[in-house]
C-alpha positions in Angstrom: 5.6 -10.6 60.0 3.1 -9.1 62.5 0.3 -11.3 63.7 -3.3 -10.3 64.0 -4.5 -8.7 67.2 -7.9 -10.2 67.3 -8.9 -8.1 70.3 -8.1 -4.9 68.5 -11.0 -2.7 67.0 -12.0 -3.8 63.5 -11.2 -0.4 62.2 -7.5 -0.9 62.8 -7.5 -4.0 60.6 -6.6 -3.8 56.8 -9.3 -4.4 54.2 -9.3 -7.8 52.5 -9.9 -7.6 48.7 -9.9 -9.8 45.6 -6.5 -9.3 43.8 -7.1 -11.7 40.9 -10.0 -13.8 39.6 -9.5 -16.4 36.9 -12.1 -17.6 34.5 -12.7 -19.2 31.1 -13.9 -15.9 29.5 -15.4 -12.5 30.3 -18.7 -11.1 29.0 -20.1 -7.6 29.0 -23.7 -7.9 30.2 -26.1 -4.9 30.2 -27.5 -4.0 33.6 -30.6 -2.2 34.8 -28.8 1.2 35.0 -28.1 1.1 31.2 -24.5 0.3 31.8 -22.6 -3.0 31.4 -21.3 -5.4 34.0 -18.2 -7.5 33.6 -19.2 -11.2 34.2 -16.7 -14.0 34.7 -17.7 -17.2 32.9 -16.7 -20.6 34.5 -17.4 -24.2 33.6 -19.1 -26.3 36.2 -16.9 -28.9 37.9 -13.8 -27.1 36.5 -11.6 -25.3 39.0 -10.8 -21.6 38.9 -8.6 -19.6 41.2 -9.3 -16.5 43.2 -6.4 -14.6 44.9 -7.0 -12.5 48.0 -4.8 -9.9 49.7 -4.9 -6.6 51.5 -5.7 -3.2 50.2 -2.4 -1.6 49.2 -3.3 1.8 50.8 -3.2 0.3 54.2 -0.6 2.2 56.2 -0.2 0.0 59.2 2.0 -3.1 59.7 1.3 -5.9 57.2 -0.6 -8.8 58.9 0.2 -12.5 58.3 -2.6 -14.3 56.5 -1.3 -17.6 57.9 -2.9 -16.6 61.2 -6.4 -16.8 59.7 -8.9 -19.4 58.6 -11.1 -18.9 55.6 -14.6 -19.7 54.6 -16.4 -19.2 51.3 -20.1 -18.7 50.6 -22.0 -18.7 47.3 -24.4 -15.8 47.0 -26.7 -14.4 44.4 -25.5 -11.4 42.3 -28.0 -9.0 43.9 -27.8 -6.0 46.3 -28.8 -8.2 49.2 -26.1 -10.8 48.3 -28.4 -13.6 49.6 -26.7 -17.0 50.1 -27.7 -19.8 47.7 -29.7 -22.4 49.6 -28.9 -26.1 49.6 -30.3 -29.1 51.3 -27.4 -31.4 52.1 -24.4 -30.7 50.0 -22.9 -27.3 49.2 -23.2 -26.4 45.5 -19.5 -25.7 45.4 -16.1 -26.7 46.8 -13.0 -24.7 47.7 -9.4 -25.3 48.8 -7.3 -22.6 50.6 -3.5 -22.2 50.1 -1.8 -19.3 51.9 1.5 -18.1 50.4 4.4 -18.7 52.8 5.0 -14.9 52.9 1.5 -14.4 54.4 0.8 -11.5 52.1 -1.8 -13.3 49.9 -3.9 -16.4 49.7 -5.0 -18.5 46.7 -8.4 -20.1 46.9 -9.3 -22.8 44.3 -13.0 -22.9 43.7 -15.2 -25.5 41.9 -18.9 -25.0 41.3 -21.1 -28.1 41.1 -24.3 -28.9 39.4 -27.0 -26.3 39.9 -30.7 -26.8 39.6 -32.4 -25.8 36.3 -33.9 -22.7 38.0 -30.4 -21.4 38.7 -28.8 -22.0 35.3 -29.4 -18.5 33.9 -28.5 -16.6 37.0 -25.3 -14.9 38.1 -23.5 -15.5 41.4 -20.7 -14.1 43.6 -18.4 -15.7 46.1 -18.1 -14.1 49.5 -14.7 -14.8 51.3 -14.6 -14.5 55.1 -11.5 -14.3 57.3 -12.2 -16.4 60.5 -10.7 -16.7 63.9 -8.7 -19.9 63.7 -10.0 -21.0 67.2 -13.6 -19.9 67.3 -14.2 -20.2 63.5 -16.2 -17.0 63.6 -15.9 -14.1 61.1 -13.7 -11.4 62.5 -15.4 -8.5 60.9 -16.3 -6.7 57.6 -12.6 -5.6 57.2 -11.7 -9.2 56.6 -14.6 -9.9 54.2 -14.2 -9.8 50.3 -16.6 -10.3 47.5 -15.8 -11.7 44.0 -16.9 -10.3 40.6 -20.2 -11.7 39.1 -19.9 -15.3 38.0 -21.8 -17.2 35.2 -21.8 -21.0 35.2 -22.0 -22.9 31.9 -22.1 -26.7 31.4 -19.4 -27.0 28.6 -16.8 -24.8 27.0 -18.5 -25.3 23.6 -21.5 -23.5 25.0 -19.4 -20.4 25.4 -18.3 -20.5 21.8 -21.9 -20.9 20.7 -23.1 -18.0 22.8 -20.3 -15.7 21.8 -19.8 -16.1 18.0 -19.8 -12.3 17.5 -17.9 -11.2 20.5 -16.7 -7.6 19.8 -13.2 -6.5 20.2 -12.5 -3.6 22.4 -12.9 -0.2 20.8 -9.2 0.7 21.2 -8.1 -2.5 19.5 -10.6 -1.9 16.6 -9.4 1.6 16.2 -5.7 0.6 16.1 -6.5 -2.1 13.5 -8.4 0.4 11.3 -5.6 3.0 11.6 -3.0 0.3 10.6 -5.0 -0.6 7.5 -5.3 3.1 6.5 -1.6 3.7 7.0 -0.7 0.6 4.9 -3.1 1.7 2.2 -1.7 5.2 2.1 1.8 3.9 1.9 0.9 1.6 -1.0 -0.8 4.5 -2.8 2.3 6.7 -2.3 4.5 4.1 -3.9 2.1 3.9 -6.9 2.1 7.7 -7.3 5.9 7.8 -7.1 6.2 5.1 -9.8 3.6 6.9 -12.0 5.5 10.3 -11.6 8.8 8.7 -12.6 7.1 7.3 -15.8 5.6 10.7 -16.6 9.1 12.4 -16.1 10.7 9.8 -18.4 8.0 10.3 -21.0 8.5 14.1 -20.9 12.2 13.7 -21.5 11.5 11.4 -24.5 9.0 13.9 -26.0 11.5 16.8 -25.6 14.2 14.8 -27.3 11.9 13.6 -30.1 10.7 17.2 -30.8 14.2 18.2 -32.1 14.9 15.2 -34.4 11.6 15.3 -36.4 11.9 19.1 -36.7 15.4 18.8 -38.2 14.2 16.0 -40.5 11.2 18.1 -41.6 13.4 21.0 -42.4 15.7 18.9 -44.5 12.9 17.1 -46.4 10.3 19.8 -46.8 10.7 21.6 -50.2 9.2 24.8 -48.9 11.8 24.9 -46.1 14.6 24.2 -48.6 13.4 27.0 -50.8 13.5 29.4 -47.8 17.0 28.5 -46.8 18.8 27.5 -50.1 18.8 29.2 -53.5 19.5 27.6 -56.8 23.0 29.1 -56.7 23.6 27.6 -53.3 22.5 24.1 -54.2 24.4 24.2 -57.6 27.5 25.4 -55.9 27.2 22.6 -53.3 26.9 20.0 -56.1 30.0 21.3 -57.8 31.9 21.3 -54.6 30.8 17.7 -54.0 32.1 16.7 -57.4 35.4 18.4 -56.7 35.8 16.3 -53.6 35.4 13.1 -55.7 38.3 11.6 -57.7 38.2 12.1 -61.5 37.8 8.4 -62.0 34.8 8.1 -59.7 32.9 11.2 -60.7 31.1 9.7 -63.6 30.1 6.6 -61.7 29.0 8.7 -58.7 26.9 10.9 -60.9 25.4 8.0 -62.7 24.5 6.3 -59.4 22.9 9.5 -58.1 20.8 10.0 -61.2 19.7 6.4 -61.2 18.7 6.6 -57.5 16.7 9.8 -58.2 14.9 8.1 -61.1 16.0 10.8 -63.6 14.7 10.1 -67.1 16.6 10.6 -70.3 14.4 13.6 -71.2 15.1 15.2 -67.8 18.8 14.7 -68.3 18.8 16.3 -71.8 16.7 19.2 -70.5 19.3 19.8 -67.8 22.1 19.7 -70.3 20.3 22.1 -72.6 19.7 24.6 -69.7 23.4 24.2 -68.9 24.4 24.9 -72.5 22.1 28.0 -72.5 23.7 29.3 -69.4 27.2 28.9 -70.9 26.1 30.5 -74.2 26.5 27.2 -76.1 24.1 26.0 -78.9 21.2 24.0 -77.5 21.3 20.3 -78.4 25.1 20.1 -78.2 27.3 18.3 -75.7 29.2 20.4 -73.1 32.5 19.3 -74.6 32.6 18.7 -78.4 30.2 19.3 -81.2 29.0 15.7 -81.7 25.4 14.6 -81.1 24.2 14.5 -77.5 24.2 11.3 -75.6 22.2 9.8 -72.9 23.6 9.0 -69.5 22.9 5.3 -69.8 22.9 4.6 -73.5 25.2 5.1 -76.5 25.1 8.3 -78.6 21.6 8.7 -80.1 20.4 11.8 -82.0 17.2 13.5 -80.9 14.5 12.6 -83.4 11.6 14.4 -81.7 9.5 16.3 -84.3 8.3 18.8 -81.8 10.7 18.7 -78.8 9.1 20.8 -76.0 12.5 21.1 -74.2 14.2 22.4 -77.3 11.4 25.0 -77.9 11.7 26.1 -74.2 15.5 26.4 -74.4 15.2 28.4 -77.7 12.9 30.9 -75.9 15.4 31.2 -73.0 18.3 31.6 -75.4 16.3 34.3 -77.3 15.6 36.1 -74.0 19.3 36.1 -73.0 20.3 37.3 -76.5 18.0 40.3 -76.2 19.6 41.3 -72.9 23.1 41.0 -74.3 
């Protein structure tokens, strides 16, 4: 590591700068120019560290900081950088520790009690590189200045003064975008679920449209009249009887008439129409000349004085006799 040439012109020396400055918190304070200044908040009597080093753009040989002595002065945060006056004791303490590599130095600082007139003011620390023998400042190239410093009495004071500390704009934007993305994703899931329910309902409606239609066509009398004639239905009934055994036909027919609530008068009327169609005398059974019987009672003669069915059948028989 090259040592300092203290007799060389100051312009050949590298620039000493503040590499890192620790603090309890940082505040954005408006300045006179309408902009904001970054202020480092520290607690009095509490140590904080400032790291010094050389400007990275220096192209010459890297000097060794172990060859220097250092001094620190407390100044006001003003263009003049006037040093803070004191009577007997300095209002701050510092301790220097140079890294063995000689490339940087850590200076631990501790601000003491300030007068009441100085409580609301901002300060800076000026760091001076000194000749280790003469203890004089070498030049402006080996002088560095810290960021503005604000001194508070207790950490609780910081929390009280900064209850509504705003986040950085980028962090706020990222948070808002994340919330929007999550909301859109949730809405998409709800829409997909709703669409699946709609599709399922459409399928159910399409399936149900066929079954009621078929049922309506089988139960609506008007539809039956359009599709089936009397000959068709009568032929269908005869075929159904043929499919039944001889022993079960009577019981099947009796059960069907009972389920349809067919009265005795309706049954006799049907038999009379059947006799007329076959050319048989009205009021006789289909087989034999005995008195007609009901479907559910023993043989009983018709004792109606004026039977409307008989008169209707007589008119039908007369009509067919004329045609013949």
